[in-house]
C-alpha positions in Angstrom: 8.2 35.9 45.1 11.8 34.6 44.8 12.0 31.9 42.2 8.6 32.7 40.8 8.1 33.7 37.2 7.8 37.4 36.5 4.2 38.0 35.4 5.0 40.6 32.8 7.7 38.5 31.1 5.5 35.4 31.3 2.5 37.1 29.7 4.6 38.6 26.9 6.2 35.3 26.1 2.9 33.5 26.2 1.3 36.0 23.8 4.3 35.7 21.4 4.1 31.9 21.6 0.4 31.9 20.7 1.0 34.4 17.9 3.8 32.2 16.4 1.5 29.2 16.7 -1.3 31.1 14.9 1.0 32.1 12.1 2.1 28.5 11.7 -1.5 27.4 11.4 -2.2 30.0 8.7 0.9 28.8 6.8 0.0 25.1 6.9 -0.9 23.0 3.9 -4.4 22.6 2.6 -4.7 19.1 4.2 -3.7 20.4 7.6 -6.1 23.4 7.3 -8.9 21.0 6.4 -7.9 18.9 9.4 -8.0 22.0 11.6 -11.4 22.9 10.2 -12.6 19.4 10.9 -11.3 19.7 14.5 -13.2 23.0 15.0 -16.4 21.4 13.6 -16.0 18.5 16.0 -15.5 21.0 18.8 -18.7 22.7 18.0 -20.6 19.4 17.9 -18.9 18.4 21.2 -20.0 21.7 22.7 -23.6 21.2 21.7 -23.6 17.6 22.9 -22.0 18.6 26.2 -24.5 21.4 26.8 -27.4 19.2 26.1 -26.1 16.5 28.4 -25.3 19.0 31.1 -28.8 20.5 30.9 -30.4 17.0 31.3 -28.0 16.3 34.2 -28.9 19.5 35.9 -32.6 18.8 35.7 -32.0 15.2 36.9 -29.9 16.3 39.9 -32.5 18.9 40.8 -35.3 16.3 40.8 -33.5 13.2 42.1 -30.4 14.4 44.0 -29.8 11.1 45.8 -29.9 9.0 42.7 -27.4 11.0 40.6 -25.1 12.3 43.3 -23.0 9.2 43.3 -21.9 9.9 39.8 -20.9 13.5 40.5 -17.3 12.7 41.4 -16.7 10.9 38.1 -16.8 14.1 36.0 -13.9 15.9 37.7 -11.9 12.6 37.9 -12.3 12.2 34.1 -11.5 15.8 33.4 -8.4 15.7 35.6 -7.1 12.5 34.1 -7.5 13.7 30.5 -5.9 17.1 31.2 -3.0 15.6 33.1 -2.1 13.0 30.4 -2.6 15.5 27.6 -0.4 18.1 29.3 2.3 15.6 30.0 2.3 14.2 26.4 2.1 17.5 24.6 4.7 19.1 26.9 7.2 16.2 26.2 6.9 16.5 22.4 6.2 20.2 21.9 5.0 22.6 24.6 7.9 22.2 27.0 10.4 24.0 24.8 10.5 27.3 22.9 11.9 28.6 19.6 15.1 30.7 20.0 15.6 29.3 23.5 19.2 30.5 23.7 18.1 34.0 23.0 15.6 34.0 25.7 17.8 32.4 28.3 20.6 35.0 27.8 18.2 37.9 28.4 15.7 36.8 31.1 15.7 34.1 33.8 14.6 30.6 32.9 11.7 30.8 35.3 10.2 33.6 33.2 10.5 31.5 30.1 8.8 28.6 31.9 6.0 31.0 33.1 5.3 32.0 29.5 5.3 28.3 28.4 2.9 27.5 31.2 0.5 30.2 30.2 0.6 29.4 26.5 0.5 25.7 27.1 -2.6 26.0 29.3 -4.4 27.9 26.6 -3.4 25.3 24.0 -4.2 22.2 26.0 -7.2 23.3 28.0 -8.6 25.7 25.4 -9.8 22.9 23.3 -12.4 21.8 25.9 -12.5 24.5 28.6 -14.9 26.6 26.5 -17.3 23.7 25.9 -17.2 23.0 29.6 -18.1 26.6 30.5 -21.0 26.4 28.0 -22.0 23.1 29.6 -21.8 24.7 33.1 -24.3 27.4 31.9 -26.6 24.7 30.5 -26.3 22.8 33.7 -27.2 25.8 35.8 -30.3 26.4 33.7 -31.4 22.7 33.9 -30.9 22.6 37.6 -32.7 26.0 38.1 -29.7 27.2 40.2 -28.1 30.4 38.7 -25.3 30.4 41.2 -24.3 26.9 39.9 -22.8 28.6 36.8 -20.1 30.7 38.4 -19.3 27.9 40.9 -19.0 25.2 38.2 -16.9 27.6 36.0 -14.6 28.2 38.9 -14.3 24.5 39.5 -13.5 23.8 35.8 -10.7 26.3 35.7 -9.3 25.4 39.1 -9.3 21.7 38.3 -7.8 22.0 34.8 -5.2 24.5 35.9 -4.1 22.2 38.7 -4.0 19.1 36.5 -2.1 21.0 33.8 0.5 22.2 36.3 1.0 18.6 37.5 1.3 17.3 33.9 3.7 19.9 32.7 6.7 19.0 34.9 6.0 15.3 34.2 6.3 16.0 30.5 9.4 18.0 30.9 10.9 15.3 33.0 10.1 12.7 30.4 11.7 14.8 27.7 14.8 15.3 29.9 15.2 11.6 30.5 14.8 10.9 26.8 17.5 13.5 25.9 19.9 11.9 28.4 19.5 8.4 27.1 21.6 7.3 24.2 19.4 4.3 23.7 16.2 6.3 23.5 17.9 8.8 21.1 19.2 6.0 18.9 16.0 4.1 18.7 13.5 7.0 18.9 11.8 6.0 15.6 11.2 2.4 16.7 10.0 3.6 20.1 7.6 6.0 18.4 6.3 3.3 16.1 5.9 0.9 19.1 3.9 3.6 21.0 1.7 4.2 17.9 1.0 0.5 17.5 0.3 0.1 21.2 -2.2 3.0 21.1 -3.7 1.6 17.9 -4.0 -1.8 19.5 -5.8 -0.3 22.6 -8.3 1.4 20.3 -9.1 -1.6 18.0 -9.4 -4.0 20.9 -11.5 -1.7 23.0 -9.0 -1.9 25.9 -8.4 1.9 26.1 -11.0 2.2 28.7 -9.6 -0.7 30.7 -6.2 1.0 30.8 -7.5 4.4 31.9 -10.4 3.1 34.0 -8.3 2.4 37.1 -6.7 5.8 36.9 -10.1 7.5 36.7 -11.4 5.4 39.6 -8.3 6.4 41.7 -8.9 10.0 40.9 -12.6 9.7 41.8 -11.6 8.2 45.2 -9.2 11.1 45.9 -9.8 14.8 46.8 -10.1 15.4 43.1 -13.8 14.5 43.6 -14.2 17.5 45.9 -14.3 19.8 42.9 -17.8 18.4 42.3 -18.8 19.6 45.8 -17.6 23.1 44.7 -19.6 23.0 41.5 -22.8 21.5 43.0 -22.8 23.5 46.2 -26.1 25.2 45.3 -27.7 22.1 43.7 -27.0 19.1 45.9 -27.9 19.2 49.6 -25.1 16.7 50.2 -22.4 18.9 48.6 -19.9 20.0 51.2 -18.8 23.6 51.3 -15.7 22.6 53.4 -14.6 20.1 50.6 -15.2 22.8 48.0 -13.1 25.3 49.8 -10.4 22.6 50.4 -10.4 21.9 46.7 -9.6 25.6 46.0 -6.9 25.7 48.7 -5.4 22.5 47.3 -5.4 24.0 43.8 -3.3 26.9 45.0 -0.9 24.7 46.9 -0.5 22.0 44.2 -0.4 24.6 41.4 2.4 26.5 43.2 4.4 23.3 43.7 3.8 22.5 40.0 5.2 25.8 38.9 8.3 25.4 40.9 8.7 21.8 39.7 8.3 23.0 36.1 11.0 25.6 36.6 13.4 23.2 38.2 12.8 20.4 35.6 13.1 22.9 32.7 16.3 24.3 34.0 17.8 20.8 34.4 16.7 20.0 30.8 17.9 23.1 29.2 21.2 23.5 31.0 22.3 19.8 30.7 24.1 18.4 27.7 22.0 16.1 25.6 23.3 12.9 24.1 23.4 12.5 20.3 23.5 8.9 19.2 23.4 10.2 15.6 27.2 10.9 15.9 27.8 7.2 15.6 25.9 6.9 12.4 27.8 6.7 9.2 26.8 8.8 6.3 28.3 6.3 3.8 25.9 4.8 1.3 28.4 2.8 -0.7 29.2 -0.9 -0.8 27.1 -3.9 0.0 25.5 -7.0 -1.6 22.7 -4.8 -3.0 25.2 -3.3 -5.5 25.5 -6.7 -7.2 21.7 -7.3 -7.2 20.4 -4.0 -8.6 23.5 -2.1 -9.6 25.7 0.4 -7.8 23.8 3.5 -8.7 20.4 2.0 -8.0 21.6 0.7 -4.7 23.0 4.1 -3.9 19.6 5.7 -4.4 17.9 3.1 -2.2 20.4 3.4 0.6 20.3 7.2 0.5 16.5 7.0 0.8 16.7 4.7 3.8 19.3 7.0 5.5 17.1 10.0 4.9 14.1 8.3 6.4 16.2 7.1 9.4 17.4 10.6 10.1 13.9 12.1 9.8 11.3 9.4 10.4 8.7 11.9 11.2 8.3 12.6 7.5 6.7 9.2 7.1 4.0 9.8 9.6 1.4 10.4 6.9 1.7 6.7 6.0 0.1 5.7 9.2 -3.1 7.8 8.8 -5.0 5.3 6.7 -4.2 2.6 9.2 -7.2 3.7 11.2 -9.4 2.3 8.4 -8.3 -1.1 9.6 -10.1 -0.5 12.9 -13.3 -2.1 11.6 -11.9 -5.4 10.3 -9.6 -5.7 13.3 -12.4 -5.0 15.8 -14.5 -7.6 14.0 -11.8 -10.2 14.5 -11.4 -9.2 18.2 -15.2 -9.5 18.8 -15.4 -12.8 16.9 -12.4 -14.2 18.8 -10.7 -15.3 15.6 -9.3 -13.9 12.4 -12.2 -13.0 10.1 -12.1 -13.4 6.4 -12.1 -9.6 5.7 -8.9 -8.9 7.7 -6.2 -10.6 5.4 -7.3 -8.8 2.2 -7.4 -5.5 4.1 -3.9 -6.0 5.4 -2.6 -6.9 2.0 -4.2 -3.8 0.4 -3.0 -1.4 3.1 0.5 -2.9 3.1 0.8 -2.5 -0.6 -0.5 1.1 -0.4 1.9 1.9 2.4 4.8 0.5 0.4 4.1 2.8 -2.5 3.4 5.9 -0.3 6.5 5.6 1.9 9.4 6.5 -0.4 8.0 7.0 -3.9 5.2 9.5 -3.6 7.4 12.6 -3.8 10.6 11.6 -5.6 11.6 15.1 -6.8 10.5 17.0 -3.7 12.3 14.6 -1.4 15.6 15.6 -2.9 15.1 19.2 -1.9 17.9 21.6 -2.7 20.2 18.7 -3.8 17.9 17.8 -6.7 20.0 19.7 -9.3 23.1 17.8 -7.9 21.3 14.4 -8.1 20.3 14.8 -11.7 23.9 15.7 -12.7 25.6 12.8 -10.9 25.3 10.4 -13.7 22.3 8.6 -12.3 19.8 7.9 -15.0 16.1 8.3 -14.6 15.6 4.5 -14.7 18.2 4.0 -12.0 16.7 6.7 -9.9 13.2 5.3 -10.1 14.4 1.8 -9.6 16.3 2.8 -6.5 13.2 4.5 -4.9 11.1 1.5 -5.7 13.7 -0.9 -4.3 13.8 1.1 -1.1 10.1 0.7 -0.5 9.8 -2.9 -1.8 12.7 -4.3 0.2 10.9 -3.2 3.4 7.2 -3.4 2.4 7.0 -6.8 0.6 8.4 -9.0 3.4 6.2 -7.2 6.1 3.1 -7.3 3.9 3.5 -10.9 2.8 4.3 -12.2 6.4 1.4 -10.4 8.0 -1.1 -11.4 5.3 0.1 -15.0 5.1 -0.2 -15.6 8.8 -3.6 -14.0 9.1 -4.9 -15.7 5.9 -3.9 -19.2 7.2 -5.6 -18.5 10.5 -8.8 -17.2 8.8 -11.7 -19.2 7.4 -10.7 -18.4 3.9 -10.6 -21.3 1.4 -7.2 -22.4 0.1 -7.6 -20.7 -3.3 -8.4 -17.4 -1.5 -5.4 -17.8 0.8 -3.1 -18.4 -2.2 -4.6 -15.4 -4.1 -4.4 -12.9 -1.2 -0.8 -13.9 -0.4 0.1 -13.6 -4.1 -1.5 -10.2 -4.1 0.5 -9.2 -1.0 3.7 -10.2 -2.8 3.1 -8.4 -6.1 0.9 -5.4 -5.3 3.5 -3.5 -3.2 5.9 -3.6 -6.2 3.2 -2.3 -8.5 2.0 0.3 -6.0 5.5 1.8 -5.8 5.5 2.1 -9.5 2.2 3.9 -9.6 3.2 6.2 -6.8 6.5 7.3 -8.4 4.7 8.4 -11.5 2.0 10.3 -9.7 4.6 11.8 -7.4 6.7 13.2 -10.2 3.6 14.8 -11.8 2.5 16.5 -8.5 5.7 17.2 -6.6 5.9 19.2 -3.4 9.1 21.1 -2.6 8.0 23.3 0.3 8.4 22.0 3.9 5.4 21.5 6.1 5.5 22.2 9.8 4.8 19.0 11.8 5.8 20.2 15.3 7.2 23.2 17.0 10.6 23.2 15.4 10.3 20.5 12.8 9.5 21.1 9.2 9.7 18.3 6.6 8.8 17.8 3.0 5.8 15.5 2.6 3.8 14.5 -0.6 1.3 17.0 -1.9 -2.4 16.6 -1.3 -3.0 16.0 -5.0 -0.3 13.2 -5.2 -1.7 11.6 -2.0 -5.3 11.7 -3.3 -4.7 10.7 -6.9 -2.3 7.8 -6.0 -4.7 6.5 -3.4 -7.7 6.7 -5.8 -5.8 5.1 -8.7 -4.4 2.3 -6.6 -7.6 1.5 -4.8 -9.5 1.3 -8.1 -7.0 -1.1 -9.6 -5.2 -2.9 -6.8 -8.4 -3.0 -4.8 -9.9 -5.4 -7.3 -7.1 -8.0 -6.6 -8.0 -8.1 -2.9 -11.6 -6.9 -2.7 -13.1 -10.1 -4.0 -11.0 -12.5 -1.9 -13.5 -12.5 1.0 -15.6 -15.7 0.6 -18.9 -14.0 1.0 -18.2 -11.4 -1.7 -16.7 -14.0 -4.0 -19.7 -16.3 -3.7 -22.1 -13.3 -4.3 -20.3 -12.3 -7.4 -20.0 -16.0 -8.6 -23.8 -16.4 -8.2 -24.4 -13.1 -10.1 -22.3 -14.0 -13.1 -23.0 -17.7 -13.1 -19.5 -18.9 -12.3 -17.6 -20.5 -9.4 -16.0 -18.8 -6.4 -12.7 -20.2 -7.5 -12.9 -18.4 -10.8 -13.8 -15.2 -9.0 -10.8 -15.5 -6.6 -8.3 -16.1 -9.3 -9.9 -13.9 -11.9 -10.1 -10.9 -9.7 -6.5 -11.3 -8.7 -5.4 -11.5 -12.3 -7.5 -8.6 -13.4 -6.4 -6.4 -10.5 -2.7 -7.2 -11.1 -3.0 -6.5 -14.8 -4.7 -3.2 -14.3 -2.3 -2.1 -11.6 0.6 -3.4 -13.7 -0.5 -1.3 -16.6 -0.8 1.8 -14.5 2.6 1.1 -12.9 4.3 0.7 -16.3 2.8 3.9 -17.6 3.7 5.7 -14.3 7.3 4.5 -14.3 7.8 5.7 -17.8 6.5 9.1 -16.9 8.7 9.3 -13.8 11.8 8.3 -15.8 11.1 10.9 -18.4 10.5 13.6 -15.8 13.8 12.9 -14.1 15.8 12.7 -17.3 14.3 15.9 -18.7 14.6 17.8 -15.4 15.8 21.4 -15.6 16.2 23.9 -12.7 14.2 26.6 -14.6 10.7 26.7 -13.2 10.9 23.5 -11.2 11.8 24.8 -7.7 
C-alpha cells in the first residue's frame, strides 16, 4: 500500500530496537537492575491478582449476568485510557525516535522507520500488561465456564491495546515536535519537567489522580470503546451484542490504519524540520559576580561551574527526587486532616537537607569526568574545590528548605520551641549534609555513565555512596528533626523524666553535633582525596 510501512523493514528495525534495549538493560547499574527485578516481581504479583479477580468475575457474570453486566464496559475504558496515555508519554520522551536516525533515513523511507518504532513501541508499552491480561482472560473463561471466552477476550485485548497505542503514538510525536519547535520550552525544559513532577506528585498525595482521569474513563466507557466488552463477553453474557463486537474489530482496523498514517506524517514533520536550540543563547562564562567577594574567586568558579553543568544536564539530578515519595504519608495525613500536621515540617526539613547534600556533592570526582585531571591542575585547592561544591548546594537548598519548613511549622500545631528548633535544623542541616555527602562521595566515586533514556547517558552517584550517605545522615541528622513532633517529644520526656522543651532543644543540639562531627571528618577526607589525586588507577 502506498505510504504504508514495508513489513520486512519494520520487523527488522523493531527487532534491532528491542535487541538494543535489552543490551542497555543488561548494562545498567546495580540499582537499575534491582529496580527492574522489582518491576518484574510486581508484574508477577499483578498477574496473579488479575487472574484471581478475573476468575471471580467470570463466575459472577455466569451466575448473575444482569447484576454485573453494567460494569463490563469499565474494563476496556480503563485499559484504553491507560494505554493511550502511556503510549503518548513514552513516545514523546523516548519511543518516538531512534538511534542513528540519519543513517536510517538515508537508506530507507521514513515510513519504514516509523513502522519499526510502532512495532517495538507496542511491545514495550503493552508488553508490560498484555501478558497478565491474557492470563486473566484464561482465568475468566474458566470461571465463567465458557471456553470460547478465552480467544474472544484475548482478541479484544490485543485489538483494543493496539488501537489505543496507535492513537497515542502520533499524539506523543506531535507533542515532541511542538516542544522541539518552541524556544520557550527548550529553554525552560528543566523547570517544566520539575513542574510536571510536582503536579504528578501532588495528584498522588492528595488522592486527586482518580478525579483527573475519572472523567476520561467515563467518556471512554460511554463511547464505542465499550463495545470491546461485547466482543470479549459474547459467549458469556446474553446481552452482549455480536454486531457491536464486530464493529469494534472493524473500528480497530480503521482507526489503527489512520493512526499509522498519522504517525508517519507526524514523524516526518518532526525529523525533517529544524529544531530550535535555546542553549545557543547561554553563556559558558563562569567568571565574575558578587560571589567572588563572598567565598573567593576559585570557590565561586567551582560553584558556578556546578550550576552550569546541572542546568545543561538536569536529568542527572533526577535521583534526588526518588526519596520524595517517602513524604506521601505525612502529606496525605495533612490533606486528610485538612490542616498541616505536626509530622510534616520535620519531614520536609530532613528531606530538604538530604536533598541539598545529594544534589551536587555526592559524586565530586566522578562529576568532573574526563576533565578531572585538568581540574586538579588548575591551581584550585582541595579546600576550595570542596567549598565550591558545598556552596553550590547550600545556596539553593538552604533558602528552599528554610522557607518551606518555616511556613509549614507556623501553620502546624507544633509548640513555639518545636517551631524554632525545626526551623533552626532546616537552616543548619543542609550545610552539614553537604559536608557529609562530599566525603562519602569521594570515597565511593562513580566515573561511568548510566543510561537514563534512549540516547542520554549521565554520571550519577554510585549505589554505595547513595546508601552510605543516606544512612549516615539519617542516623545523625535524623535526631535533630525526629524528636520535634510533639507526641514523640512528650513520650521521650515522660520516659526520661524531663520536659518536652528539653527534648526539643536537646535533640536538635545532639543531632547537629553528631552531624557536624561527621561533616568535619568527611570534608577533611574529601580535601585530602582531591589534593592527593593522581590519574594512575583513578579512572
